[in-house]
ChimeraX commands (.cxc) that place a marker at each C-alpha (Angstrom):
marker #1 position 0.00,0.00,0.00 radius 0.5
marker #1 position 1.02,3.63,-0.56 radius 0.5
marker #1 position 0.93,6.53,1.89 radius 0.5
marker #1 position -1.06,9.60,0.86 radius 0.5
marker #1 position 2.19,11.42,0.01 radius 0.5
marker #1 position 3.40,8.62,-2.25 radius 0.5
marker #1 position -0.04,8.32,-3.83 radius 0.5
marker #1 position 0.01,12.09,-4.44 radius 0.5
marker #1 position 3.30,11.80,-6.34 radius 0.5
marker #1 position 2.08,8.81,-8.39 radius 0.5
marker #1 position -1.25,10.35,-9.40 radius 0.5
marker #1 position -0.46,14.05,-9.61 radius 0.5
marker #1 position -3.17,15.02,-7.09 radius 0.5
marker #1 position -2.31,17.20,-4.10 radius 0.5
marker #1 position -3.01,15.83,-0.61 radius 0.5
marker #1 position -5.70,18.50,-0.18 radius 0.5
marker #1 position -7.45,17.28,-3.35 radius 0.5
marker #1 position -7.19,13.63,-2.28 radius 0.5
marker #1 position -8.91,14.43,1.02 radius 0.5
marker #1 position -11.70,16.23,-0.84 radius 0.5
marker #1 position -12.23,13.36,-3.29 radius 0.5
marker #1 position -12.34,10.95,-0.35 radius 0.5
marker #1 position -15.07,13.03,1.28 radius 0.5
marker #1 position -17.04,13.14,-2.01 radius 0.5
marker #1 position -16.75,9.37,-2.48 radius 0.5
marker #1 position -14.84,9.82,-5.73 radius 0.5
marker #1 position -11.55,8.29,-4.57 radius 0.5
marker #1 position -11.87,6.30,-1.37 radius 0.5
marker #1 position -8.59,4.95,0.11 radius 0.5
marker #1 position -8.14,1.22,0.38 radius 0.5
marker #1 position -7.92,1.61,4.16 radius 0.5
marker #1 position -7.80,4.30,6.83 radius 0.5
marker #1 position -5.92,3.65,10.06 radius 0.5
marker #1 position -8.47,3.79,12.88 radius 0.5
marker #1 position -6.04,5.31,15.39 radius 0.5
marker #1 position -3.99,7.75,13.31 radius 0.5
marker #1 position -6.53,8.52,10.58 radius 0.5
marker #1 position -3.79,8.00,7.95 radius 0.5
marker #1 position -5.05,7.06,4.51 radius 0.5
marker #1 position -3.47,4.21,2.52 radius 0.5
marker #1 position -4.01,3.47,-1.16 radius 0.5
marker #1 position -3.52,0.46,-3.45 radius 0.5
marker #1 position -3.10,-0.15,-7.22 radius 0.5
marker #1 position -6.87,-0.16,-7.84 radius 0.5
marker #1 position -6.98,3.35,-6.38 radius 0.5
marker #1 position -4.26,4.40,-8.84 radius 0.5
marker #1 position -6.25,3.33,-11.90 radius 0.5
marker #1 position -9.38,5.06,-10.62 radius 0.5
marker #1 position -7.37,8.23,-9.93 radius 0.5
marker #1 position -6.05,8.32,-13.50 radius 0.5
marker #1 position -9.55,8.16,-14.95 radius 0.5
marker #1 position -10.72,10.80,-12.45 radius 0.5
marker #1 position -7.93,13.17,-13.54 radius 0.5
marker #1 position -8.95,12.85,-17.19 radius 0.5
marker #1 position -12.62,13.53,-16.46 radius 0.5
marker #1 position -11.73,16.55,-14.31 radius 0.5
marker #1 position -9.80,18.06,-17.20 radius 0.5
marker #1 position -12.97,17.93,-19.28 radius 0.5
marker #1 position -14.92,19.79,-16.55 radius 0.5
marker #1 position -17.36,16.98,-15.92 radius 0.5
marker #1 position -19.58,17.74,-12.86 radius 0.5
marker #1 position -18.39,15.81,-9.79 radius 0.5
marker #1 position -21.72,13.98,-9.49 radius 0.5
marker #1 position -21.43,12.83,-13.12 radius 0.5
marker #1 position -17.80,11.78,-12.59 radius 0.5
marker #1 position -18.81,9.63,-9.62 radius 0.5
marker #1 position -21.51,7.94,-11.70 radius 0.5
marker #1 position -19.07,7.24,-14.55 radius 0.5
marker #1 position -16.41,5.87,-12.19 radius 0.5
marker #1 position -18.94,3.61,-10.47 radius 0.5
marker #1 position -20.40,2.30,-13.76 radius 0.5
marker #1 position -17.27,1.68,-15.81 radius 0.5
marker #1 position -14.22,-0.44,-15.09 radius 0.5
marker #1 position -12.37,-0.57,-18.43 radius 0.5
marker #1 position -10.50,2.18,-20.30 radius 0.5
marker #1 position -12.51,1.32,-23.41 radius 0.5
marker #1 position -15.75,2.16,-21.59 radius 0.5
marker #1 position -14.39,5.56,-20.64 radius 0.5
marker #1 position -13.13,6.25,-24.18 radius 0.5
marker #1 position -16.62,5.52,-25.57 radius 0.5
marker #1 position -18.11,7.98,-23.10 radius 0.5
marker #1 position -15.53,10.63,-23.98 radius 0.5
marker #1 position -16.29,10.24,-27.68 radius 0.5
marker #1 position -20.01,10.71,-27.00 radius 0.5
marker #1 position -19.28,13.91,-25.08 radius 0.5
marker #1 position -17.04,15.10,-27.90 radius 0.5
marker #1 position -19.91,14.78,-30.39 radius 0.5
marker #1 position -22.28,16.59,-28.01 radius 0.5
marker #1 position -19.85,19.48,-27.49 radius 0.5
marker #1 position -19.48,19.92,-31.25 radius 0.5
marker #1 position -23.18,20.78,-31.40 radius 0.5
marker #1 position -22.91,23.50,-28.74 radius 0.5
marker #1 position -21.74,27.12,-28.87 radius 0.5
marker #1 position -18.34,28.12,-30.28 radius 0.5
marker #1 position -16.67,28.66,-26.91 radius 0.5
marker #1 position -16.96,24.90,-26.30 radius 0.5
marker #1 position -14.78,24.06,-29.32 radius 0.5
marker #1 position -11.58,24.43,-27.30 radius 0.5
marker #1 position -12.89,21.85,-24.83 radius 0.5
marker #1 position -13.66,19.49,-27.73 radius 0.5
marker #1 position -10.07,19.70,-28.99 radius 0.5
marker #1 position -8.77,18.96,-25.49 radius 0.5
marker #1 position -11.07,15.97,-25.32 radius 0.5
marker #1 position -9.81,14.54,-28.61 radius 0.5
marker #1 position -6.17,15.06,-27.60 radius 0.5
marker #1 position -6.62,13.39,-24.23 radius 0.5
marker #1 position -8.49,10.46,-25.76 radius 0.5
marker #1 position -5.41,9.89,-27.94 radius 0.5
marker #1 position -3.29,10.18,-24.80 radius 0.5
marker #1 position -5.24,7.36,-23.14 radius 0.5
marker #1 position -4.69,5.09,-26.15 radius 0.5
marker #1 position -1.02,6.06,-26.30 radius 0.5
marker #1 position -0.62,5.36,-22.59 radius 0.5
marker #1 position -1.94,1.82,-23.12 radius 0.5
marker #1 position 0.71,1.21,-25.78 radius 0.5
marker #1 position 3.47,2.62,-23.55 radius 0.5
marker #1 position 2.33,0.47,-20.65 radius 0.5
marker #1 position 2.92,-2.66,-22.75 radius 0.5
marker #1 position 6.36,-1.59,-23.95 radius 0.5
marker #1 position 9.35,-3.26,-22.21 radius 0.5
marker #1 position 11.06,-1.20,-19.50 radius 0.5
marker #1 position 14.69,-1.32,-18.39 radius 0.5
marker #1 position 13.33,-1.85,-14.90 radius 0.5
marker #1 position 13.99,-0.57,-11.43 radius 0.5
marker #1 position 17.59,-0.76,-10.22 radius 0.5
marker #1 position 19.45,-0.03,-7.00 radius 0.5
marker #1 position 22.65,1.93,-7.34 radius 0.5
marker #1 position 25.03,4.17,-5.44 radius 0.5
marker #1 position 25.51,7.63,-6.88 radius 0.5
marker #1 position 28.59,9.75,-6.06 radius 0.5
marker #1 position 28.55,13.25,-4.65 radius 0.5
marker #1 position 28.27,15.87,-7.35 radius 0.5
marker #1 position 29.25,19.54,-7.69 radius 0.5
marker #1 position 26.19,21.37,-9.00 radius 0.5
marker #1 position 24.92,24.85,-9.78 radius 0.5
marker #1 position 21.34,25.23,-8.60 radius 0.5
marker #1 position 18.44,27.64,-8.24 radius 0.5
marker #1 position 15.79,26.79,-5.66 radius 0.5
marker #1 position 12.29,28.23,-6.04 radius 0.5
marker #1 position 8.60,27.55,-5.56 radius 0.5
marker #1 position 6.40,27.33,-8.62 radius 0.5
marker #1 position 5.09,25.04,-11.34 radius 0.5
marker #1 position 7.02,22.02,-12.58 radius 0.5
marker #1 position 7.07,23.57,-16.05 radius 0.5
marker #1 position 8.97,26.63,-14.71 radius 0.5
marker #1 position 12.27,24.75,-14.64 radius 0.5
marker #1 position 13.16,25.54,-18.26 radius 0.5
marker #1 position 13.85,29.21,-17.55 radius 0.5
marker #1 position 16.05,28.35,-14.57 radius 0.5
marker #1 position 18.05,25.78,-16.54 radius 0.5
marker #1 position 18.45,28.44,-19.22 radius 0.5
marker #1 position 19.81,30.94,-16.71 radius 0.5
marker #1 position 22.34,28.44,-15.34 radius 0.5
marker #1 position 23.59,27.50,-18.81 radius 0.5
marker #1 position 23.83,31.16,-19.86 radius 0.5
marker #1 position 25.75,32.19,-16.74 radius 0.5
marker #1 position 28.06,29.17,-16.44 radius 0.5
marker #1 position 28.36,28.00,-20.04 radius 0.5
marker #1 position 31.60,26.07,-20.43 radius 0.5
marker #1 position 31.65,25.14,-16.73 radius 0.5
marker #1 position 28.53,22.97,-17.13 radius 0.5
marker #1 position 29.41,19.29,-17.32 radius 0.5
marker #1 position 26.30,17.13,-17.36 radius 0.5
marker #1 position 22.58,16.74,-17.88 radius 0.5
marker #1 position 20.20,19.14,-16.10 radius 0.5
marker #1 position 18.04,17.74,-13.33 radius 0.5
marker #1 position 15.48,18.81,-10.75 radius 0.5
marker #1 position 15.47,18.11,-7.03 radius 0.5
marker #1 position 11.96,17.83,-5.58 radius 0.5
marker #1 position 11.65,18.68,-1.89 radius 0.5
marker #1 position 7.92,17.96,-1.48 radius 0.5
marker #1 position 6.51,14.64,-0.34 radius 0.5
marker #1 position 3.56,15.11,-2.66 radius 0.5
marker #1 position 2.50,16.43,-6.07 radius 0.5
marker #1 position 1.73,20.18,-6.10 radius 0.5
marker #1 position 0.02,22.23,-8.80 radius 0.5
marker #1 position 1.39,25.73,-8.19 radius 0.5
marker #1 position 3.91,26.03,-5.36 radius 0.5
marker #1 position 6.14,22.99,-5.72 radius 0.5
marker #1 position 9.49,23.26,-3.87 radius 0.5
marker #1 position 12.03,22.68,-6.64 radius 0.5
marker #1 position 15.75,23.12,-7.17 radius 0.5
marker #1 position 16.86,23.12,-10.81 radius 0.5
marker #1 position 20.49,21.97,-11.07 radius 0.5
marker #1 position 23.25,21.45,-13.61 radius 0.5
marker #1 position 26.53,19.61,-12.84 radius 0.5
marker #1 position 29.58,21.90,-13.07 radius 0.5
marker #1 position 33.34,21.40,-13.25 radius 0.5
marker #1 position 34.28,24.01,-10.67 radius 0.5
marker #1 position 32.72,26.51,-8.30 radius 0.5
marker #1 position 32.10,30.04,-9.58 radius 0.5
marker #1 position 30.38,32.88,-7.74 radius 0.5
marker #1 position 27.27,33.83,-9.70 radius 0.5
marker #1 position 24.53,36.02,-8.15 radius 0.5
marker #1 position 21.28,34.09,-7.79 radius 0.5
marker #1 position 22.93,30.69,-8.40 radius 0.5
marker #1 position 24.16,28.42,-5.62 radius 0.5
marker #1 position 27.22,26.22,-6.19 radius 0.5
marker #1 position 27.43,23.30,-3.78 radius 0.5
marker #1 position 28.34,19.64,-3.48 radius 0.5
marker #1 position 25.27,17.44,-3.63 radius 0.5
marker #1 position 25.69,14.38,-1.37 radius 0.5
marker #1 position 25.70,10.95,-2.94 radius 0.5
marker #1 position 24.27,7.72,-1.60 radius 0.5
marker #1 position 22.06,4.77,-2.43 radius 0.5
marker #1 position 19.06,5.34,-4.63 radius 0.5
marker #1 position 16.36,3.48,-6.50 radius 0.5
marker #1 position 16.53,4.42,-10.16 radius 0.5
marker #1 position 14.35,3.95,-13.23 radius 0.5
marker #1 position 14.79,5.17,-16.81 radius 0.5
marker #1 position 11.48,6.61,-18.00 radius 0.5
marker #1 position 10.91,6.81,-21.76 radius 0.5
marker #1 position 8.09,9.03,-22.94 radius 0.5
marker #1 position 6.16,12.21,-22.03 radius 0.5
marker #1 position 6.52,13.83,-18.64 radius 0.5
marker #1 position 2.76,13.38,-18.17 radius 0.5
marker #1 position 3.40,9.63,-17.87 radius 0.5
marker #1 position 6.09,9.89,-15.14 radius 0.5
marker #1 position 3.54,8.74,-12.56 radius 0.5
marker #1 position 3.67,5.20,-13.94 radius 0.5
marker #1 position 7.42,5.08,-13.36 radius 0.5
marker #1 position 7.05,6.50,-9.84 radius 0.5
marker #1 position 4.54,3.71,-9.21 radius 0.5
marker #1 position 7.18,1.09,-10.11 radius 0.5
marker #1 position 9.79,2.75,-7.91 radius 0.5
marker #1 position 7.56,3.11,-4.84 radius 0.5
marker #1 position 6.29,-0.46,-5.29 radius 0.5
marker #1 position 9.91,-1.71,-5.29 radius 0.5
marker #1 position 10.73,0.38,-2.21 radius 0.5
marker #1 position 7.74,-1.10,-0.35 radius 0.5
marker #1 position 8.65,-4.66,-1.33 radius 0.5
marker #1 position 12.24,-4.20,-0.12 radius 0.5
marker #1 position 11.14,-2.47,3.12 radius 0.5
marker #1 position 13.20,0.60,2.27 radius 0.5
marker #1 position 12.39,4.14,3.34 radius 0.5
marker #1 position 12.53,6.87,0.72 radius 0.5
marker #1 position 13.87,10.33,1.55 radius 0.5
marker #1 position 13.61,13.70,-0.14 radius 0.5
marker #1 position 14.67,15.31,-2.31 radius 0.5
marker #1 position 14.06,12.97,-5.22 radius 0.5
marker #1 position 15.73,13.65,-8.56 radius 0.5
marker #1 position 14.61,13.74,-12.18 radius 0.5
marker #1 position 17.53,13.81,-14.63 radius 0.5
marker #1 position 16.56,14.97,-18.11 radius 0.5
marker #1 position 18.72,12.84,-20.37 radius 0.5
marker #1 position 16.74,13.72,-23.49 radius 0.5
marker #1 position 13.92,16.27,-23.55 radius 0.5
marker #1 position 12.75,19.47,-25.23 radius 0.5
marker #1 position 15.40,21.81,-26.57 radius 0.5
marker #1 position 15.71,25.51,-25.88 radius 0.5
marker #1 position 13.81,26.31,-29.11 radius 0.5
marker #1 position 12.03,23.17,-30.31 radius 0.5
marker #1 position 9.87,20.96,-28.11 radius 0.5
marker #1 position 10.79,17.74,-29.91 radius 0.5
marker #1 position 8.81,14.51,-29.78 radius 0.5
marker #1 position 7.64,13.77,-26.18 radius 0.5
marker #1 position 7.49,10.06,-27.03 radius 0.5
marker #1 position 11.29,10.13,-27.30 radius 0.5
marker #1 position 11.99,11.97,-24.05 radius 0.5
marker #1 position 14.26,10.06,-21.65 radius 0.5
marker #1 position 14.23,10.85,-17.92 radius 0.5
marker #1 position 16.03,9.07,-15.10 radius 0.5
marker #1 position 14.13,9.14,-11.81 radius 0.5
marker #1 position 16.24,8.68,-8.67 radius 0.5
marker #1 position 14.65,8.26,-5.24 radius 0.5
marker #1 position 17.16,8.29,-2.39 radius 0.5
marker #1 position 17.01,5.64,0.34 radius 0.5
marker #1 position 17.37,6.29,4.07 radius 0.5
marker #1 position 20.43,4.90,5.81 radius 0.5
marker #1 position 22.56,4.77,2.68 radius 0.5
marker link #1:1,2 radius 0.2
marker link #1:2,3 radius 0.2
marker link #1:3,4 radius 0.2
marker link #1:4,5 radius 0.2
marker link #1:5,6 radius 0.2
marker link #1:6,7 radius 0.2
marker link #1:7,8 radius 0.2
marker link #1:8,9 radius 0.2
marker link #1:9,10 radius 0.2
marker link #1:10,11 radius 0.2
marker link #1:11,12 radius 0.2
marker link #1:12,13 radius 0.2
marker link #1:13,14 radius 0.2
marker link #1:14,15 radius 0.2
marker link #1:15,16 radius 0.2
marker link #1:16,17 radius 0.2
marker link #1:17,18 radius 0.2
marker link #1:18,19 radius 0.2
marker link #1:19,20 radius 0.2
marker link #1:20,21 radius 0.2
marker link #1:21,22 radius 0.2
marker link #1:22,23 radius 0.2
marker link #1:23,24 radius 0.2
marker link #1:24,25 radius 0.2
marker link #1:25,26 radius 0.2
marker link #1:26,27 radius 0.2
marker link #1:27,28 radius 0.2
marker link #1:28,29 radius 0.2
marker link #1:29,30 radius 0.2
marker link #1:30,31 radius 0.2
marker link #1:31,32 radius 0.2
marker link #1:32,33 radius 0.2
marker link #1:33,34 radius 0.2
marker link #1:34,35 radius 0.2
marker link #1:35,36 radius 0.2
marker link #1:36,37 radius 0.2
marker link #1:37,38 radius 0.2
marker link #1:38,39 radius 0.2
marker link #1:39,40 radius 0.2
marker link #1:40,41 radius 0.2
marker link #1:41,42 radius 0.2
marker link #1:42,43 radius 0.2
marker link #1:43,44 radius 0.2
marker link #1:44,45 radius 0.2
marker link #1:45,46 radius 0.2
marker link #1:46,47 radius 0.2
marker link #1:47,48 radius 0.2
marker link #1:48,49 radius 0.2
marker link #1:49,50 radius 0.2
marker link #1:50,51 radius 0.2
marker link #1:51,52 radius 0.2
marker link #1:52,53 radius 0.2
marker link #1:53,54 radius 0.2
marker link #1:54,55 radius 0.2
marker link #1:55,56 radius 0.2
marker link #1:56,57 radius 0.2
marker link #1:57,58 radius 0.2
marker link #1:58,59 radius 0.2
marker link #1:59,60 radius 0.2
marker link #1:60,61 radius 0.2
marker link #1:61,62 radius 0.2
marker link #1:62,63 radius 0.2
marker link #1:63,64 radius 0.2
marker link #1:64,65 radius 0.2
marker link #1:65,66 radius 0.2
marker link #1:66,67 radius 0.2
marker link #1:67,68 radius 0.2
marker link #1:68,69 radius 0.2
marker link #1:69,70 radius 0.2
marker link #1:70,71 radius 0.2
marker link #1:71,72 radius 0.2
marker link #1:72,73 radius 0.2
marker link #1:73,74 radius 0.2
marker link #1:74,75 radius 0.2
marker link #1:75,76 radius 0.2
marker link #1:76,77 radius 0.2
marker link #1:77,78 radius 0.2
marker link #1:78,79 radius 0.2
marker link #1:79,80 radius 0.2
marker link #1:80,81 radius 0.2
marker link #1:81,82 radius 0.2
marker link #1:82,83 radius 0.2
marker link #1:83,84 radius 0.2
marker link #1:84,85 radius 0.2
marker link #1:85,86 radius 0.2
marker link #1:86,87 radius 0.2
marker link #1:87,88 radius 0.2
marker link #1:88,89 radius 0.2
marker link #1:89,90 radius 0.2
marker link #1:90,91 radius 0.2
marker link #1:91,92 radius 0.2
marker link #1:92,93 radius 0.2
marker link #1:93,94 radius 0.2
marker link #1:94,95 radius 0.2
marker link #1:95,96 radius 0.2
marker link #1:96,97 radius 0.2
marker link #1:97,98 radius 0.2
marker link #1:98,99 radius 0.2
marker link #1:99,100 radius 0.2
marker link #1:100,101 radius 0.2
marker link #1:101,102 radius 0.2
marker link #1:102,103 radius 0.2
marker link #1:103,104 radius 0.2
marker link #1:104,105 radius 0.2
marker link #1:105,106 radius 0.2
marker link #1:106,107 radius 0.2
marker link #1:107,108 radius 0.2
marker link #1:108,109 radius 0.2
marker link #1:109,110 radius 0.2
marker link #1:110,111 radius 0.2
marker link #1:111,112 radius 0.2
marker link #1:112,113 radius 0.2
marker link #1:113,114 radius 0.2
marker link #1:114,115 radius 0.2
marker link #1:115,116 radius 0.2
marker link #1:116,117 radius 0.2
marker link #1:117,118 radius 0.2
marker link #1:118,119 radius 0.2
marker link #1:119,120 radius 0.2
marker link #1:120,121 radius 0.2
marker link #1:121,122 radius 0.2
marker link #1:122,123 radius 0.2
marker link #1:123,124 radius 0.2
marker link #1:124,125 radius 0.2
marker link #1:125,126 radius 0.2
marker link #1:126,127 radius 0.2
marker link #1:127,128 radius 0.2
marker link #1:128,129 radius 0.2
marker link #1:129,130 radius 0.2
marker link #1:130,131 radius 0.2
marker link #1:131,132 radius 0.2
marker link #1:132,133 radius 0.2
marker link #1:133,134 radius 0.2
marker link #1:134,135 radius 0.2
marker link #1:135,136 radius 0.2
marker link #1:136,137 radius 0.2
marker link #1:137,138 radius 0.2
marker link #1:138,139 radius 0.2
marker link #1:139,140 radius 0.2
marker link #1:140,141 radius 0.2
marker link #1:141,142 radius 0.2
marker link #1:142,143 radius 0.2
marker link #1:143,144 radius 0.2
marker link #1:144,145 radius 0.2
marker link #1:145,146 radius 0.2
marker link #1:146,147 radius 0.2
marker link #1:147,148 radius 0.2
marker link #1:148,149 radius 0.2
marker link #1:149,150 radius 0.2
marker link #1:150,151 radius 0.2
marker link #1:151,152 radius 0.2
marker link #1:152,153 radius 0.2
marker link #1:153,154 radius 0.2
marker link #1:154,155 radius 0.2
marker link #1:155,156 radius 0.2
marker link #1:156,157 radius 0.2
marker link #1:157,158 radius 0.2
marker link #1:158,159 radius 0.2
marker link #1:159,160 radius 0.2
marker link #1:160,161 radius 0.2
marker link #1:161,162 radius 0.2
marker link #1:162,163 radius 0.2
marker link #1:163,164 radius 0.2
marker link #1:164,165 radius 0.2
marker link #1:165,166 radius 0.2
marker link #1:166,167 radius 0.2
marker link #1:167,168 radius 0.2
marker link #1:168,169 radius 0.2
marker link #1:169,170 radius 0.2
marker link #1:170,171 radius 0.2
marker link #1:171,172 radius 0.2
marker link #1:172,173 radius 0.2
marker link #1:173,174 radius 0.2
marker link #1:174,175 radius 0.2
marker link #1:175,176 radius 0.2
marker link #1:176,177 radius 0.2
marker link #1:177,178 radius 0.2
marker link #1:178,179 radius 0.2
marker link #1:179,180 radius 0.2
marker link #1:180,181 radius 0.2
marker link #1:181,182 radius 0.2
marker link #1:182,183 radius 0.2
marker link #1:183,184 radius 0.2
marker link #1:184,185 radius 0.2
marker link #1:185,186 radius 0.2
marker link #1:186,187 radius 0.2
marker link #1:187,188 radius 0.2
marker link #1:188,189 radius 0.2
marker link #1:189,190 radius 0.2
marker link #1:190,191 radius 0.2
marker link #1:191,192 radius 0.2
marker link #1:192,193 radius 0.2
marker link #1:193,194 radius 0.2
marker link #1:194,195 radius 0.2
marker link #1:195,196 radius 0.2
marker link #1:196,197 radius 0.2
marker link #1:197,198 radius 0.2
marker link #1:198,199 radius 0.2
marker link #1:199,200 radius 0.2
marker link #1:200,201 radius 0.2
marker link #1:201,202 radius 0.2
marker link #1:202,203 radius 0.2
marker link #1:203,204 radius 0.2
marker link #1:204,205 radius 0.2
marker link #1:205,206 radius 0.2
marker link #1:206,207 radius 0.2
marker link #1:207,208 radius 0.2
marker link #1:208,209 radius 0.2
marker link #1:209,210 radius 0.2
marker link #1:210,211 radius 0.2
marker link #1:211,212 radius 0.2
marker link #1:212,213 radius 0.2
marker link #1:213,214 radius 0.2
marker link #1:214,215 radius 0.2
marker link #1:215,216 radius 0.2
marker link #1:216,217 radius 0.2
marker link #1:217,218 radius 0.2
marker link #1:218,219 radius 0.2
marker link #1:219,220 radius 0.2
marker link #1:220,221 radius 0.2
marker link #1:221,222 radius 0.2
marker link #1:222,223 radius 0.2
marker link #1:223,224 radius 0.2
marker link #1:224,225 radius 0.2
marker link #1:225,226 radius 0.2
marker link #1:226,227 radius 0.2
marker link #1:227,228 radius 0.2
marker link #1:228,229 radius 0.2
marker link #1:229,230 radius 0.2
marker link #1:230,231 radius 0.2
marker link #1:231,232 radius 0.2
marker link #1:232,233 radius 0.2
marker link #1:233,234 radius 0.2
marker link #1:234,235 radius 0.2
marker link #1:235,236 radius 0.2
marker link #1:236,237 radius 0.2
marker link #1:237,238 radius 0.2
marker link #1:238,239 radius 0.2
marker link #1:239,240 radius 0.2
marker link #1:240,241 radius 0.2
marker link #1:241,242 radius 0.2
marker link #1:242,243 radius 0.2
marker link #1:243,244 radius 0.2
marker link #1:244,245 radius 0.2
marker link #1:245,246 radius 0.2
marker link #1:246,247 radius 0.2
marker link #1:247,248 radius 0.2
marker link #1:248,249 radius 0.2
marker link #1:249,250 radius 0.2
marker link #1:250,251 radius 0.2
marker link #1:251,252 radius 0.2
marker link #1:252,253 radius 0.2
marker link #1:253,254 radius 0.2
marker link #1:254,255 radius 0.2
marker link #1:255,256 radius 0.2
marker link #1:256,257 radius 0.2
marker link #1:257,258 radius 0.2
marker link #1:258,259 radius 0.2
marker link #1:259,260 radius 0.2
marker link #1:260,261 radius 0.2
marker link #1:261,262 radius 0.2
marker link #1:262,263 radius 0.2
marker link #1:263,264 radius 0.2
marker link #1:264,265 radius 0.2
marker link #1:265,266 radius 0.2
marker link #1:266,267 radius 0.2
marker link #1:267,268 radius 0.2
marker link #1:268,269 radius 0.2
marker link #1:269,270 radius 0.2
view
């Protein structure tokens, strides 16, 4: 089972949202500890959460979402319902057309996710990573904000940069707006640059997984990592790392299907 923090990272829902959806009966934890009140989730909860996230993007009323989730158990059932809503929206006023396009795109994303799920993975591995000299900028914001901070580091340090950019995530959950992030780039030597911190990042034992595909699908890889950690009775610690081996360029976005990201979750006691 997963703690609410781990489940938040896997699904992309904040802890506040998970508590609300529990109260509304939309996403009920597998079990709630009678003494502590802590919520625990299982794999069935994960699949339900993924469908819930899709329906929320389409602005379905919560009562209608609950009915859909209770009635359907297969992705194909949900896709059929999305296609019906797409046709209905096309008959409405012009300001709904943007919602229709979102619906069509996300329907494709569901189908694409099924294909990716069946593709072979390099698997979860344990490894020891060395300490690393990095240039970093820590901030609170959206996950998508990191590009401008990576750009600043590369502009200011240029030839001193010596590796792939990565983010350190200091939250124990997924956050929409105010995530605690440090965007880092390995460097060859320390240089004093205003607004950029140069420090040695400690090494240690981590659980690692190479994720291939869009960033929107990272939750599936986090699921594999946290499942492995639970099975081995390890304890994860923050910050976790996402190393962007291959991703969007400074000008062109590239093909998200070909993005390569290494996720590293550090282990306590290493």
